[in-house]
C-alpha positions in Angstrom: 201.4 71.3 -141.6 202.7 74.7 -142.8 206.0 75.9 -141.6 206.3 78.1 -138.4 209.4 80.2 -137.7 210.4 82.5 -134.9 209.3 86.2 -135.5 213.0 87.2 -135.3 214.0 84.7 -138.1 215.5 86.4 -141.1 215.9 84.9 -144.6 219.1 86.1 -146.4 220.9 85.2 -149.5 219.1 86.9 -152.4 220.2 90.5 -151.7 217.3 91.2 -149.3 216.5 90.5 -145.7 213.0 89.1 -144.9 211.5 88.9 -141.4 208.9 86.2 -140.9 205.9 86.6 -138.5 205.0 84.1 -135.9 202.2 82.1 -137.4 200.3 81.0 -134.2 197.7 78.9 -136.0 200.4 76.6 -137.5 202.1 73.8 -135.6 205.9 73.7 -136.0 207.2 70.9 -138.2 210.7 69.5 -137.8 212.5 66.8 -139.8 212.1 64.4 -136.8 208.3 65.0 -136.7 207.8 64.6 -140.5 207.0 61.0 -141.6 208.9 61.6 -144.8 210.9 64.5 -146.3 209.0 67.5 -147.6 209.8 67.9 -151.3 209.4 70.8 -153.7 209.5 70.9 -157.5 210.1 73.8 -159.9 209.5 73.4 -163.7 211.0 76.0 -166.1 209.9 76.2 -169.7 209.6 78.3 -172.8 207.0 78.1 -175.6 209.4 77.7 -178.6 211.8 74.9 -177.8 215.5 75.1 -178.0 218.3 75.0 -180.6 219.3 71.4 -180.0 222.9 71.5 -181.2 223.8 73.9 -178.4 221.8 72.1 -175.7 222.4 68.3 -176.0 225.9 67.0 -175.1 227.6 64.8 -177.8 228.9 62.3 -175.3 226.9 60.1 -173.0 227.8 59.4 -169.4 229.5 61.5 -166.7 232.4 62.9 -168.7 230.4 64.7 -171.3 231.6 68.1 -172.6 229.1 70.8 -171.5 227.5 72.4 -174.6 227.3 76.2 -175.0 223.7 76.7 -173.8 224.4 74.7 -170.6 227.7 76.4 -169.7 226.1 78.5 -166.9 225.5 75.2 -165.1 229.1 74.1 -165.3 229.8 74.6 -161.6 226.8 72.4 -160.8 227.6 69.6 -163.3 227.3 66.9 -160.6 223.8 68.1 -159.7 222.1 67.9 -163.1 221.4 65.3 -165.7 220.5 65.9 -169.4 218.2 63.3 -171.1 218.3 62.5 -174.8 215.6 60.8 -176.9 212.7 61.3 -174.5 209.4 62.7 -175.8 205.7 62.1 -175.7 205.4 60.4 -179.0 203.0 63.0 -180.3 203.0 65.6 -183.0 201.2 69.0 -183.5 203.8 71.7 -183.2 202.7 74.6 -181.0 199.6 72.6 -179.9 202.0 70.3 -178.0 203.5 73.1 -175.8 200.9 72.4 -173.1 201.7 68.7 -173.1 205.1 69.1 -171.4 204.0 68.0 -168.0 201.3 65.4 -169.0 202.1 64.0 -172.5 198.5 64.1 -173.5 196.8 66.2 -176.2 193.5 67.7 -174.8 191.3 65.9 -177.2 192.6 62.5 -175.9 192.2 63.4 -172.2 189.0 61.4 -171.8 190.9 58.2 -172.6 193.0 58.6 -169.4 191.7 58.1 -165.8 193.0 61.5 -164.7 192.5 63.3 -167.9 195.4 65.5 -168.9 196.3 66.9 -165.5 199.8 68.2 -165.5 202.6 66.9 -163.1 202.6 70.2 -161.1 198.9 70.1 -160.5 199.0 66.4 -159.5 201.7 67.4 -157.0 199.5 70.4 -155.9 196.7 68.0 -155.1 199.1 66.0 -152.9 200.2 69.1 -151.1 196.7 70.4 -150.6 196.3 73.0 -147.8 199.7 72.4 -146.3 200.9 75.6 -148.0 199.2 78.8 -148.8 199.3 78.0 -152.5 199.2 74.3 -153.5 201.0 75.5 -156.6 202.1 78.7 -158.3 202.0 79.2 -162.1 204.3 82.0 -163.2 205.3 83.8 -166.4 207.8 86.3 -167.8 206.9 87.9 -171.1 205.1 84.8 -172.5 202.0 83.0 -171.0 202.5 79.8 -169.0 200.5 77.1 -170.9 201.8 73.9 -169.2 199.8 73.8 -165.9 196.5 71.9 -166.5 193.9 70.9 -163.9 192.2 67.5 -163.6 189.2 69.0 -165.5 191.4 70.1 -168.4 191.5 73.8 -167.5 194.8 75.8 -167.9 195.8 77.4 -164.7 196.1 81.2 -165.0 199.7 82.5 -164.6 201.0 85.4 -162.5 203.5 87.9 -163.8 206.3 89.4 -161.7 204.2 92.0 -159.9 201.3 89.6 -159.3 203.8 87.0 -157.9 205.2 89.5 -155.4 201.8 90.6 -154.3 200.6 87.1 -153.9 203.5 86.2 -151.7 203.8 89.3 -149.5 201.0 91.8 -149.9 198.2 91.5 -147.3 194.7 92.0 -148.5 192.7 94.8 -146.8 190.4 93.6 -144.0 187.3 94.2 -146.0 188.7 92.2 -148.9 189.3 89.3 -146.6 185.7 89.5 -145.3 184.4 89.5 -148.9 186.6 86.5 -149.8 185.3 84.6 -146.8 181.8 85.4 -147.7 182.5 84.3 -151.2 183.7 81.0 -150.0 180.5 80.6 -148.0 178.3 81.4 -151.0 180.2 79.0 -153.2 179.8 76.3 -150.6 176.0 77.0 -150.4 175.7 76.9 -154.2 177.6 73.7 -154.4 175.4 72.1 -151.8 172.3 73.0 -153.9 173.9 71.8 -157.1 175.0 68.5 -155.6 171.5 67.8 -154.1 169.9 68.6 -157.5 172.4 66.5 -159.4 171.9 63.5 -157.2 168.1 63.7 -157.8 168.6 63.8 -161.6 171.3 61.1 -161.5 168.8 58.5 -160.1 166.7 59.0 -163.3 169.5 58.5 -165.8 170.7 55.5 -167.7 174.0 53.9 -167.0 176.1 55.8 -169.6 174.6 59.1 -168.5 175.3 58.2 -164.9 179.0 57.7 -165.8 179.1 61.1 -167.3 177.4 62.6 -164.3 180.0 60.9 -162.1 182.6 63.0 -163.9 180.5 66.0 -163.1 180.3 65.1 -159.5 184.1 64.7 -159.3 184.7 68.2 -160.7 182.3 69.6 -158.1 183.9 67.7 -155.3 187.3 69.0 -156.4 186.1 72.6 -156.3 184.5 72.0 -152.9 187.7 70.5 -151.6 189.7 73.5 -152.8 187.3 75.9 -151.1 187.6 74.1 -147.8 191.4 74.1 -148.1 191.7 77.7 -149.0 189.4 79.2 -146.3 191.9 79.0 -143.3 194.5 80.8 -145.3 192.4 84.0 -145.6 193.1 85.0 -142.0 196.7 83.6 -141.9 199.3 86.4 -142.1 201.6 86.3 -145.1 205.4 86.6 -144.6 206.6 90.1 -144.0 209.3 91.6 -146.3 211.3 94.8 -146.7 211.7 93.9 -150.3 209.9 96.5 -152.4 207.6 95.5 -155.2 209.8 94.9 -158.2 209.6 96.9 -161.3 208.4 95.0 -164.3 209.4 95.3 -168.0 213.0 96.2 -167.3 214.4 93.5 -169.6 214.0 89.8 -170.1 217.2 89.1 -168.2 216.3 91.4 -165.3 212.7 90.3 -165.0 213.6 86.6 -165.2 216.3 87.0 -162.6 213.9 88.8 -160.2 211.2 86.1 -160.8 213.7 83.4 -160.0 214.6 85.2 -156.8 210.9 85.3 -155.9 210.7 81.6 -156.6 213.5 81.0 -154.1 211.6 83.1 -151.6 208.4 81.2 -152.2 210.2 78.0 -151.3 212.1 79.5 -148.4 208.8 80.8 -146.8 207.1 77.5 -147.6 204.4 79.4 -149.4 204.2 76.7 -152.1 205.9 73.5 -153.0 205.0 73.2 -156.7 206.0 76.0 -159.1 205.9 76.3 -162.9 207.6 79.2 -164.7 207.4 80.0 -168.4 209.8 82.6 -169.8 209.8 84.4 -173.1 211.7 87.1 -174.9 211.1 90.8 -175.6 212.1 92.4 -178.8 215.3 94.5 -178.3 216.7 92.5 -175.3 220.2 91.2 -175.5 220.7 93.6 -178.4 218.5 91.5 -180.6 215.8 92.5 -183.0 212.7 90.3 -183.7 210.2 88.2 -181.9 210.9 84.8 -180.2 208.6 83.0 -182.6 210.3 84.4 -185.7 213.7 83.7 -184.4 212.8 80.1 -183.5 212.1 79.5 -187.2 215.8 79.9 -187.7 216.4 77.9 -190.9 220.0 77.6 -189.7 220.6 81.3 -190.4 223.5 82.4 -188.3 221.8 85.6 -187.1 218.8 83.6 -185.8 220.8 80.8 -184.4 223.1 83.2 -182.5 220.0 85.0 -181.1 218.5 81.7 -179.9 221.7 80.8 -178.2 221.7 84.0 -176.3 218.1 83.7 -175.2 218.3 80.1 -174.2 221.6 80.5 -172.4 220.0 83.2 -170.3 217.2 80.8 -169.3 219.8 78.3 -168.2 221.8 81.0 -166.4 218.8 82.0 -164.4 218.2 78.4 -163.5 221.8 78.2 -162.3 221.1 81.4 -160.2 218.1 79.6 -158.6 220.4 76.6 -157.8 222.8 79.0 -156.1 220.0 80.5 -154.0 218.6 77.2 -152.9 222.1 75.8 -152.1 222.7 78.9 -149.9 219.7 78.4 -147.7 219.3 75.8 -144.9 216.2 73.7 -145.0 214.5 74.2 -141.6 212.1 71.3 -142.2 214.4 68.5 -143.6 217.9 69.7 -142.7 220.6 70.2 -145.3 219.8 72.8 -147.9 216.7 73.7 -149.8 218.4 72.4 -153.0 218.7 69.0 -151.4 215.0 68.6 -151.4 213.9 70.5 -154.5 213.6 69.0 -158.0 214.2 71.5 -160.9 213.1 70.5 -164.4 213.9 72.4 -167.5 212.0 71.3 -170.6 209.7 72.3 -173.5 206.6 70.6 -174.9 207.7 71.5 -178.4 211.3 70.5 -178.9 212.4 73.1 -181.5 211.0 76.2 -183.1 210.4 74.4 -186.5 207.5 72.5 -184.7 209.4 69.3 -184.0 208.1 67.5 -180.9 210.7 64.7 -181.1 213.6 64.5 -178.6 212.3 67.0 -176.0 215.0 69.1 -174.3 214.8 67.8 -170.7 217.2 68.6 -167.9 216.7 67.6 -164.2 218.6 69.2 -161.3 218.3 69.1 -157.5 217.9 66.6 -154.7 216.3 63.2 -154.7 218.2 61.6 -157.6 221.7 60.6 -158.5 222.6 63.1 -161.2 225.6 64.4 -163.0 225.5 62.8 -166.4 224.0 62.8 -169.9 221.6 59.9 -170.2 220.8 58.6 -173.7 217.8 56.4 -174.4 216.8 54.3 -177.5 216.0 56.5 -180.5 214.6 53.7 -182.7 210.9 53.5 -183.3 209.2 50.9 -181.1 212.0 51.1 -178.5 211.6 54.7 -177.3 210.9 55.6 -173.7 208.0 57.9 -172.9 209.0 61.2 -171.3 206.2 60.6 -168.8 208.4 58.0 -167.2 210.6 60.8 -166.0 207.5 62.7 -164.7 206.3 59.6 -162.9 209.8 59.2 -161.3 209.6 62.8 -160.1 206.1 62.5 -158.7 207.1 59.3 -156.8 210.1 61.2 -155.4 207.8 64.0 -154.4 205.9 61.5 -152.2 203.0 60.2 -154.3 202.4 56.5 -154.2 201.4 56.0 -157.8 202.6 53.6 -160.5 201.4 55.5 -163.6 201.1 59.0 -164.8 200.0 60.2 -168.2 201.4 58.0 -170.9 204.1 56.4 -168.7 205.0 52.8 -168.9 206.9 52.8 -165.6 209.5 54.9 -163.9 212.5 56.1 -165.9 215.1 53.3 -166.1 218.6 54.3 -165.0 217.4 57.3 -162.9 218.4 56.2 -159.4 217.1 57.7 -156.2 219.4 59.4 -153.7 218.6 58.9 -150.0 217.4 62.2 -148.4 
């Protein structure tokens, strides 16, 4: 059930003070009442990969020297692990950016039982209506391409202003009425569509009936989402004295503010699955050029230096998020929010020159024994799918599944930590 807090409860720790309303329609949930811990996941990405020499440690194990791009995480070194030689075993350059959280090119989705659904959307299905938003897909400068539904549709992403409004801005009463009416109309339409489809299905051959079953499943999924979303129309959003943030200040400022909103989304239990893609704006950090052009660095010192600044900032804001989550008590599970939140940094395209081999993957947060650089076999035929890591994360999130995407099992050597 969604979280209920006293009206006088204030959230602090991000430079603002937020008062929460009493949500009378929600039953309070405590750690003692929960059958298992409530988990959250945050995935941070960019669309152009990283400069690997500044990201991957040169030593394996726990005593690795932290490379330049990861230096902002130094004080959290016991709480993150870097993985080497994990990828999805596919090629395609920019076309592989959306495969980060599923490992599957769209044209191959029909060969998999759940299509190319992304890890965050799989987690969102598990969460369902327990939170206002089963997932939030966010962006700073560049579009978020990694969140894919079960039917193969990319989930639209919110910018900084839209994220704030989604979390805290109440809709006018008339807008709520219209949205409720829209849900009712959609349900009525779906009822008619399902009745008509069932009538047609009886007259089809076996192969066409199998295709129709896929159609039924997509309609059922939509119907389920409508049922889940309806109660939240009248449920008050958390109240805040934080003013709507300005957008377009700079990459560093916008990303920092977005990360703070991510922390607030977790604190208010507005969602438990978040993906965030960050880009770069020409002129920021004193740099000239576009992210795409810079990523095709050709080992030119000017371009490599620029990439290091851009990517170091991405990791610095991830470290800021860790600080925020560690500073907040977890009212559901006990401990801190960080103790029950998984944070993944990664890119579906490993490097700007279109390589998809050896994806930059870093996992932080609670649920696993971390604090090292894990290296896996790099030889052809012995490589481990990156989806094994995704499967381990989904199991830790609470899903009872033994396969996800192109996984061959959970990730060997990644041990769970008791909550």
